[in-house]
C-alpha positions in Angstrom: -215.0 -181.7 25.3 -214.6 -180.0 22.1 -214.4 -176.4 21.7 -216.2 -174.2 20.0 -215.6 -172.0 17.3 -216.9 -168.6 19.7 -215.0 -170.4 22.6 -211.4 -170.6 21.0 -211.9 -167.1 19.8 -212.5 -165.9 23.4 -209.6 -167.4 24.4 -207.4 -165.7 21.7 -206.7 -161.8 21.1 -206.5 -161.2 17.3 -203.6 -159.2 16.8 -202.5 -157.6 13.2 -198.8 -157.5 11.6 -197.8 -154.9 9.4 -197.2 -156.8 6.0 -194.7 -155.3 2.9 -195.9 -156.7 -0.6 -195.7 -156.0 -4.5 -198.7 -156.2 -6.4 -197.9 -156.2 -10.3 -200.6 -153.5 -12.0 -203.2 -155.4 -14.5 -202.6 -152.7 -17.7 -202.1 -156.1 -19.8 -204.2 -158.5 -17.7 -206.1 -161.2 -20.1 -207.2 -164.6 -20.8 -204.9 -165.4 -24.3 -204.1 -168.7 -23.6 -205.2 -171.5 -21.1 -202.6 -172.7 -18.8 -205.6 -174.2 -15.7 -209.4 -175.4 -15.9 -210.2 -172.3 -15.2 -209.2 -170.2 -17.6 -211.1 -170.0 -21.2 -210.0 -167.7 -24.0 -213.7 -167.2 -24.9 -214.8 -165.9 -21.7 -211.8 -163.5 -21.1 -212.3 -160.6 -18.1 -213.2 -157.2 -18.2 -209.9 -155.1 -17.7 -211.8 -151.9 -16.6 -213.8 -154.2 -14.1 -210.8 -156.3 -13.3 -208.4 -153.0 -13.0 -211.1 -150.9 -10.2 -211.3 -154.7 -8.1 -207.2 -154.8 -8.4 -207.2 -151.4 -6.7 -209.9 -152.0 -4.1 -207.8 -155.0 -3.3 -204.5 -152.6 -3.2 -206.9 -150.0 -0.8 -207.9 -152.3 1.4 -204.5 -153.4 2.3 -203.2 -149.6 3.0 -206.1 -148.6 5.0 -205.7 -151.5 7.4 -201.7 -150.3 7.0 -199.9 -152.4 5.0 -197.3 -151.4 2.5 -198.3 -151.7 -1.1 -195.7 -151.3 -3.9 -196.6 -151.6 -7.5 -194.8 -152.7 -10.6 -195.5 -152.0 -13.6 -197.4 -154.4 -15.9 -195.5 -155.5 -19.3 -196.6 -156.1 -22.6 -196.9 -159.7 -23.9 -197.3 -161.0 -20.0 -201.1 -160.9 -19.1 -200.7 -162.7 -15.9 -197.9 -161.3 -14.5 -200.7 -159.2 -12.5 -200.3 -162.7 -10.1 -197.5 -161.6 -8.4 -197.1 -164.0 -5.7 -195.9 -166.7 -8.7 -192.7 -164.5 -9.3 -190.4 -166.2 -6.6 -190.1 -166.1 -2.7 -189.3 -164.1 0.1 -187.6 -166.2 3.4 -184.7 -166.8 5.2 -182.9 -163.2 3.9 -183.0 -164.4 0.5 -185.2 -164.1 -2.8 -185.6 -167.4 -4.2 -186.6 -167.2 -8.0 -189.7 -168.6 -9.6 -189.0 -170.8 -13.1 -191.6 -171.4 -15.3 -191.9 -174.4 -17.3 -194.5 -172.8 -19.6 -193.3 -170.7 -22.1 -196.2 -168.0 -22.1 -194.9 -167.0 -18.4 -190.7 -167.7 -18.7 -190.3 -164.0 -18.6 -191.7 -163.0 -15.2 -189.5 -164.6 -12.9 -186.2 -162.6 -14.4 -187.9 -160.0 -14.3 -189.2 -160.3 -11.0 -185.6 -161.0 -9.9 -184.7 -157.6 -12.0 -187.0 -156.1 -9.1 -185.7 -157.2 -6.3 -182.7 -156.9 -6.9 -183.3 -153.1 -7.7 -185.6 -152.6 -4.9 -184.4 -155.0 -2.3 -181.5 -155.3 0.0 -182.8 -159.5 -0.2 -179.6 -161.9 -1.8 -181.4 -163.3 -5.1 -180.9 -166.8 -5.1 -181.5 -168.2 -9.2 -183.7 -171.1 -8.9 -182.7 -174.3 -11.1 -185.4 -176.0 -11.1 -189.6 -175.7 -12.0 -191.1 -173.6 -9.9 -193.9 -171.2 -9.5 -193.1 -168.8 -5.8 -195.4 -168.1 -3.4 -198.2 -169.9 -5.7 -196.4 -173.0 -4.3 -194.3 -171.8 -1.3 -195.9 -170.6 1.8 -193.2 -169.5 4.8 -194.8 -170.4 8.2 -192.5 -169.8 10.9 -189.5 -172.1 10.8 -191.0 -173.9 8.0 -192.3 -173.6 4.3 -195.2 -175.4 3.1 -194.3 -176.3 -0.6 -197.0 -177.5 -2.9 -196.3 -180.2 -5.9 -198.1 -182.2 -8.5 -198.7 -179.4 -11.5 -196.7 -176.1 -11.1 -193.7 -176.7 -9.0 -191.2 -179.7 -8.8 -190.9 -181.6 -5.9 -186.6 -180.9 -6.7 -187.1 -177.1 -5.8 -188.7 -178.2 -2.6 -185.1 -179.6 -1.6 -183.2 -176.7 -3.4 -185.1 -174.1 -1.0 -184.4 -175.8 1.7 -180.9 -175.6 0.9 -180.6 -172.2 0.5 -183.3 -170.9 2.6 -182.4 -172.9 5.6 -185.5 -174.0 6.2 -187.3 -177.1 6.8 -189.7 -177.8 3.5 -192.5 -179.6 4.0 -193.8 -181.1 0.5 -197.6 -181.4 0.2 -199.0 -183.3 -3.3 -202.0 -181.5 -5.5 -203.9 -184.1 -7.1 -207.2 -181.6 -8.1 -205.8 -179.7 -11.2 -208.9 -176.8 -9.8 -206.4 -176.1 -7.1 -203.0 -176.1 -9.1 -201.3 -174.1 -6.9 -200.9 -174.7 -2.9 -202.3 -171.1 -2.4 -205.4 -171.8 -3.9 -205.9 -174.9 -1.4 -204.0 -173.6 1.5 -204.0 -170.0 3.2 -202.3 -169.0 6.7 -205.0 -167.4 9.3 -202.7 -166.7 11.9 -198.5 -166.9 10.9 -197.7 -166.2 14.6 -200.1 -168.7 16.3 -199.4 -171.2 13.1 -203.0 -171.5 12.3 -204.1 -172.4 8.7 -207.0 -173.2 7.2 -207.3 -175.9 4.1 -209.4 -178.0 1.4 -208.8 -181.3 1.8 -209.7 -182.9 -1.2 -207.2 -181.0 -3.1 -204.3 -183.2 -1.3 -202.8 -186.6 -1.4 -203.8 -189.4 1.9 -200.1 -188.5 2.6 -200.5 -185.0 2.4 -203.3 -184.4 4.6 -201.9 -186.7 6.9 -199.5 -184.2 7.4 -201.5 -181.1 7.6 -203.5 -182.9 10.5 -200.0 -184.1 12.1 -198.6 -180.5 12.0 -201.5 -178.4 12.1 -204.3 -180.5 14.3 -205.9 -176.8 14.9 -206.6 -176.0 11.3 -209.8 -174.8 9.2 -211.1 -176.8 6.8 -213.0 -175.7 4.3 -215.2 -177.0 2.0 -215.9 -177.6 -1.4 -218.0 -175.1 -2.1 -215.5 -172.4 -0.4 -212.5 -173.8 -2.2 -214.1 -173.4 -5.4 -215.1 -169.4 -4.7 -211.1 -169.5 -4.0 -211.7 -168.9 -0.1 -208.5 -170.2 0.5 -206.7 -167.6 -2.2 -206.7 -165.4 0.6 -204.5 -163.3 3.1 -204.6 -162.0 6.8 -202.4 -160.1 9.0 -203.6 -162.0 11.8 -207.0 -160.2 12.5 -208.1 -159.0 9.1 -208.9 -161.8 6.6 -209.0 -160.5 2.7 -210.7 -162.9 1.2 -213.1 -163.9 -1.6 -216.4 -162.5 -1.0 -218.3 -165.6 -3.1 -216.5 -167.7 -0.1 -219.9 -166.9 2.8 -219.4 -169.4 4.8 -215.4 -169.2 5.1 -216.4 -165.7 5.6 -218.4 -166.5 8.5 -215.8 -169.0 10.0 -213.3 -166.6 10.3 -215.3 -163.8 12.2 -216.6 -167.1 14.5 -212.5 -167.2 14.9 -212.2 -163.8 16.3 -210.7 -162.0 12.8 -212.5 -159.5 10.7 -213.9 -160.7 7.5 -212.7 -158.5 5.0 -214.8 -159.6 1.9 -213.3 -158.5 -2.0 -214.6 -159.3 -5.6 -212.0 -160.3 -7.6 -214.2 -162.5 -10.3 -212.5 -161.0 -13.4 -209.2 -162.9 -12.1 -210.6 -166.0 -11.1 -211.3 -166.2 -14.9 -207.5 -166.8 -15.0 -207.8 -169.0 -12.1 -206.5 -166.2 -10.0 -207.5 -164.3 -6.9 -206.3 -162.5 -3.9 -203.4 -164.3 -2.7 -202.3 -164.4 -6.5 -202.0 -161.1 -7.1 -200.0 -160.2 -4.1 -196.0 -161.2 -3.2 -195.2 -160.8 0.1 -191.8 -159.1 0.7 -189.8 -159.9 3.8 -186.2 -159.1 5.1 
């Protein structure tokens, strides 16, 4: 007999872990070019509202005990607010981002410089195009890695060698979900519980996810379009887009605490909660 969500929740005690995040101030945030389907220079964000939304996210993290490092915004780099794209901390290294678009190419070196100055993590310079945590999700002894739009599969092999972790390549096929962190999120890192939108992946990648994570939560297209998968979880509290109401209900039924937040101004650039959040790991 198949367990209901409530029965699954009763069998598990959700315990939060404390995380160390880095976030970039949205002082320069704007939409002045178009590099994904969400961006339109005719629909630019309200920068004052964006700053208020970002501060609410920072405050929410800190209210639940997480540490947040603030990196100043840099003039001319409106998308640097999406800190997750700047690289990946895993296996004792920081693997740098290497952007293919000229609009963002300066971000990778700036994040590497910040890591060298503020952490003890060894910085490994990428030689292949990748967009950091946007396409890399560390989970246990493996890294889930997206490709198809922003990161190359060659970078997956380079990361695997540098970090000494298994890297599982997942092919993204819907341009609305151009980064892995818009299509998949980790709900409970300790237990290996994930959520994902099946429509973002090709058949082989869906089969891989089914095999590796048979208990995963599969979200609807409606919630995926509301950026439900661009969420951050500490194992108990799930910080997610408030517009993803069904997803909020599901995580509550699974025993998590739903923390809905409005980052609507960042969605105008194709970003959300996770995009704004880089996880720092020793």
